[in-house]
C-alpha positions as CSV (number, residue, x, y, z in Angstrom):
1,X,104.3,81.7,103.5
2,X,104.9,85.0,101.8
3,X,105.4,85.0,97.9
4,X,104.2,81.2,97.8
5,X,103.8,79.6,94.5
6,X,100.4,78.7,93.1
7,X,100.2,75.9,90.6
8,X,100.1,78.4,87.7
9,X,101.9,81.4,89.2
10,X,104.5,81.8,91.9
11,X,108.3,82.6,92.2
12,X,111.3,82.4,90.1
13,X,114.7,84.2,89.0
14,X,118.1,82.8,89.4
15,X,121.0,83.9,91.9
16,X,122.4,81.0,92.8
17,X,121.4,80.3,96.6
18,X,124.0,80.2,99.2
19,X,126.8,82.4,97.5
20,X,127.0,85.9,97.4
21,X,128.8,88.8,99.7
22,X,126.5,88.8,102.5
23,X,127.3,88.1,106.0
24,X,128.1,84.7,106.7
25,X,126.4,83.4,110.1
26,X,129.2,82.4,112.4
27,X,127.2,79.6,114.0
28,X,126.1,77.7,111.0
29,X,128.2,79.2,108.1
30,X,124.8,80.2,106.3
31,X,124.9,83.7,104.1
32,X,121.4,84.9,104.8
33,X,121.6,87.6,102.8
34,X,122.8,85.6,99.6
35,X,119.5,83.4,100.4
36,X,117.6,86.3,100.6
37,X,118.9,87.9,97.1
38,X,118.4,84.5,95.7
39,X,114.1,84.5,96.8
40,X,113.9,87.7,95.7
41,X,115.7,86.6,92.1
42,X,113.2,83.7,92.1
43,X,110.5,85.6,92.7
44,X,110.8,88.3,90.4
45,X,111.0,86.2,87.6
46,X,107.2,85.3,88.2
47,X,106.2,89.0,89.5
48,X,108.8,91.7,87.6
49,X,106.6,94.6,89.2
50,X,107.2,93.1,92.9
51,X,109.1,96.0,94.0
52,X,106.5,98.5,93.0
53,X,103.4,97.0,95.2
54,X,106.1,97.1,98.3
55,X,106.6,100.5,97.6
56,X,102.7,101.5,97.3
57,X,102.0,99.4,100.2
58,X,104.9,101.1,102.4
59,X,103.7,104.4,100.9
60,X,100.1,103.7,102.2
61,X,101.4,102.5,105.8
62,X,103.6,105.9,106.1
63,X,100.7,107.9,104.8
64,X,97.9,106.3,107.4
65,X,99.7,105.2,110.3
66,X,102.8,107.3,110.3
67,X,106.6,106.6,110.5
68,X,107.1,104.4,113.5
69,X,104.0,101.9,112.9
70,X,103.8,98.5,115.0
71,X,103.3,95.8,111.9
72,X,102.5,92.6,111.8
73,X,104.0,90.7,108.6
74,X,101.3,87.7,107.8
75,X,102.7,84.9,106.4
76,X,106.0,86.3,106.4
77,X,107.9,83.8,104.6
78,X,111.5,85.4,104.3
79,X,110.7,88.2,105.9
80,X,110.5,90.2,102.7
81,X,108.0,93.0,103.5
82,X,109.7,93.5,107.1
83,X,112.8,94.1,105.3
84,X,111.5,96.6,103.4
85,X,109.3,98.2,105.9
86,X,112.7,98.4,108.3
87,X,115.0,99.9,105.5
88,X,111.8,102.5,104.3
89,X,110.7,103.3,108.4
90,X,113.5,102.5,110.3
91,X,111.4,103.1,113.6
92,X,108.8,100.2,113.0
93,X,108.7,97.0,114.6
94,X,107.6,94.2,112.9
95,X,106.4,90.8,113.5
96,X,106.4,88.1,111.5
97,X,104.2,85.3,111.7
98,X,104.6,82.3,109.2
99,X,104.3,78.2,109.6
100,X,107.0,77.4,106.5
101,X,110.0,76.4,108.6
102,X,112.4,76.9,106.1
103,X,111.8,80.1,105.0
104,X,111.0,81.2,108.9
105,X,115.1,80.0,109.1
106,X,116.0,82.5,106.7
107,X,114.5,85.2,108.4
108,X,115.8,84.4,111.6
109,X,118.9,84.4,110.5
110,X,118.3,87.8,108.4
111,X,116.9,89.4,111.7
112,X,119.1,88.1,114.5
113,X,120.0,90.6,116.5
114,X,117.6,93.1,115.5
115,X,115.4,93.8,118.5
116,X,112.6,95.4,115.9
117,X,111.7,92.2,114.8
118,X,109.8,89.0,116.9
119,X,108.9,86.0,114.4
120,X,106.2,83.8,115.6
121,X,105.6,80.0,113.8
122,X,101.8,79.8,113.8
123,X,99.3,78.3,111.2
124,X,97.0,80.9,110.1
125,X,94.4,78.0,110.0
126,X,94.7,77.5,113.5
127,X,91.7,79.3,115.2
128,X,94.2,80.2,118.0
129,X,97.2,81.6,116.3
130,X,96.8,85.0,117.3
131,X,97.4,84.1,120.9
132,X,100.8,83.7,119.9
133,X,101.5,87.1,118.8
134,X,102.9,89.3,121.8
135,X,100.6,92.2,121.0
136,X,96.9,92.2,120.6
137,X,96.9,95.2,118.4
138,X,98.9,96.8,115.6
139,X,98.8,99.9,113.5
140,X,99.3,97.6,110.3
141,X,98.8,94.3,109.1
142,X,100.6,93.5,105.5
143,X,100.8,90.7,103.6
144,X,101.9,89.3,100.1
145,X,101.6,86.8,97.6
146,X,100.8,84.3,100.1
147,X,97.2,84.1,101.4
148,X,96.2,82.3,97.8
149,X,97.1,79.3,99.7
150,X,93.5,79.4,101.1
151,X,90.4,78.7,100.2
152,X,87.8,81.5,100.2
153,X,85.9,80.5,103.5
154,X,89.2,80.4,105.4
155,X,90.2,83.5,103.9
156,X,87.3,85.2,104.9
157,X,87.4,83.8,108.6
158,X,91.3,85.0,108.8
159,X,90.1,88.4,107.5
160,X,87.7,88.6,110.7
161,X,90.5,87.6,113.0
162,X,92.8,90.2,110.9
163,X,90.0,92.9,111.6
164,X,90.1,92.5,115.3
165,X,94.0,92.8,115.6
166,X,93.7,96.1,113.7
167,X,93.2,99.2,116.0
168,X,90.9,102.0,114.9
169,X,92.4,104.0,112.1
170,X,94.7,101.1,111.0
171,X,95.1,99.6,108.2
172,X,95.5,96.0,106.3
173,X,97.3,95.4,103.1
174,X,96.9,92.3,100.7
175,X,99.0,91.7,97.3
176,X,98.2,89.0,95.7
177,X,97.0,87.1,92.7
178,X,93.2,88.2,92.2
179,X,91.5,86.7,89.1
180,X,88.9,88.7,87.7
181,X,86.7,85.8,85.7
182,X,84.5,88.4,84.2
183,X,87.2,89.0,81.8
184,X,88.5,85.8,80.1
185,X,90.0,87.0,76.9
186,X,92.2,89.6,79.2
187,X,93.1,87.1,81.4
188,X,94.3,84.6,78.8
189,X,96.4,87.4,76.5
190,X,97.8,88.8,79.8
191,X,98.7,85.0,81.2
192,X,100.0,83.8,77.7
193,X,102.4,87.4,77.3
194,X,103.5,86.4,81.0
195,X,104.4,83.0,80.4
196,X,106.2,83.5,77.1
197,X,108.5,85.8,79.2
198,X,108.6,83.5,81.7
199,X,109.7,80.7,78.7
200,X,112.7,83.2,77.9
201,X,113.8,83.7,81.5
202,X,114.2,80.0,82.0
203,X,116.1,79.5,78.5
204,X,118.3,82.3,80.0
205,X,119.0,80.3,83.2
206,X,116.7,81.7,85.7
207,X,115.7,79.2,88.4
208,X,112.2,78.5,89.0
209,X,110.1,77.2,92.2
210,X,111.0,74.0,92.0
211,X,114.9,74.4,91.1
212,X,115.3,76.9,94.6
213,X,113.5,74.3,96.9
214,X,116.0,72.0,95.3
215,X,118.9,73.8,96.1
216,X,117.6,74.8,99.5
217,X,117.2,70.5,100.3
218,X,120.6,70.2,99.4
219,X,121.8,73.1,102.0
220,X,123.4,71.4,104.9
221,X,121.7,74.3,107.2
222,X,118.0,74.3,105.1
223,X,118.0,70.5,104.3
224,X,115.9,69.5,107.5
225,X,113.4,72.5,107.5
226,X,112.7,72.2,103.7
227,X,111.9,68.8,104.5
228,X,109.5,69.4,107.0
229,X,108.0,72.3,104.9
230,X,107.1,69.9,102.5
231,X,105.6,67.7,105.1
232,X,103.2,70.7,105.8
233,X,102.6,72.0,102.5
234,X,103.1,69.7,100.0
235,X,104.3,70.7,96.3
236,X,101.7,73.5,95.3
237,X,98.9,75.9,96.8
238,X,95.5,74.3,96.3
239,X,93.7,77.8,97.6
240,X,91.8,80.4,95.4
241,X,92.3,83.9,93.7
242,X,89.3,85.7,94.0
243,X,88.7,88.9,92.3
244,X,89.9,91.9,94.0
245,X,86.1,93.4,94.6
246,X,85.8,89.9,96.3
247,X,88.7,90.8,98.8
248,X,87.2,94.4,99.3
249,X,83.6,93.2,100.0
250,X,84.6,91.0,102.3
251,X,86.9,93.3,104.7
252,X,84.2,95.5,104.8
253,X,81.8,92.9,105.7
254,X,84.5,91.4,108.5
255,X,84.8,94.8,110.3
256,X,86.8,97.6,107.8
257,X,85.0,100.7,107.2
258,X,87.0,101.2,103.7
259,X,88.5,98.7,101.4
260,X,89.9,99.1,97.5
261,X,92.4,98.3,95.4
262,X,95.4,100.9,95.4
263,X,97.8,99.0,93.1
264,X,97.5,96.5,90.4
265,X,98.8,95.0,87.3
266,X,96.8,92.7,84.7
267,X,96.9,89.5,87.5
268,X,97.6,90.7,90.7
269,X,96.2,93.4,93.0
270,X,96.8,95.5,96.4
271,X,93.9,95.5,98.7
272,X,93.6,98.1,101.0
273,X,91.6,98.2,104.1
274,X,91.2,100.8,106.7
275,X,89.9,100.2,110.2
């Protein structure tokens, strides 16, 4: 699930969910554009540089595979990456895959009628998840703030599966929490400053992760999918946040020819791999 929370980092900023000037779904009454904005604000509380990582990601997609790529949005959530991809590169197509029924419901409402987008419900821990995809290969596989829900061993296995989906010359990019344990003082200072800023934002009324999901649970359209979501995932991620060097090394071991960071903050990194 894209942009998912961990027990220490994750999501938050508080537009009121379900309200705004988006187009209302005639069948459900849901304002999907407002839900998207609310998700973005909630996430930006944790990651104020969130849009910068997306900009670099799409820069590198365009530079390496051109202006009309076939993209797999891995653990797509509400379709955050897909929305920015299509706004930047209108000739692109995107397959979004996720297991979260609530976030997929928002994505389905958002992209309803757009034949450039296909959404697939699948569990990335299922060895056969790729059988659900509409294509055997992709120019680019993109993911953001999602794969930290996996422990290192299943994540390494997933990287091998992704390598088989990316065409020769294609790219994989993962923007996520990647912690370098060799710099504990730097890590502690960054974490203290980040949480002080988050505390101030909370005092100013920003929604956090838990409050956002509480609103979703009260919404007549999202209540059912939200309940199913918590049955699947529980409250928090229990995965790992290995360093960017670990990600690059494993991607090379699993079939990519080049891999390195192309963007970083003190706590997050965008790793790019080329097949």
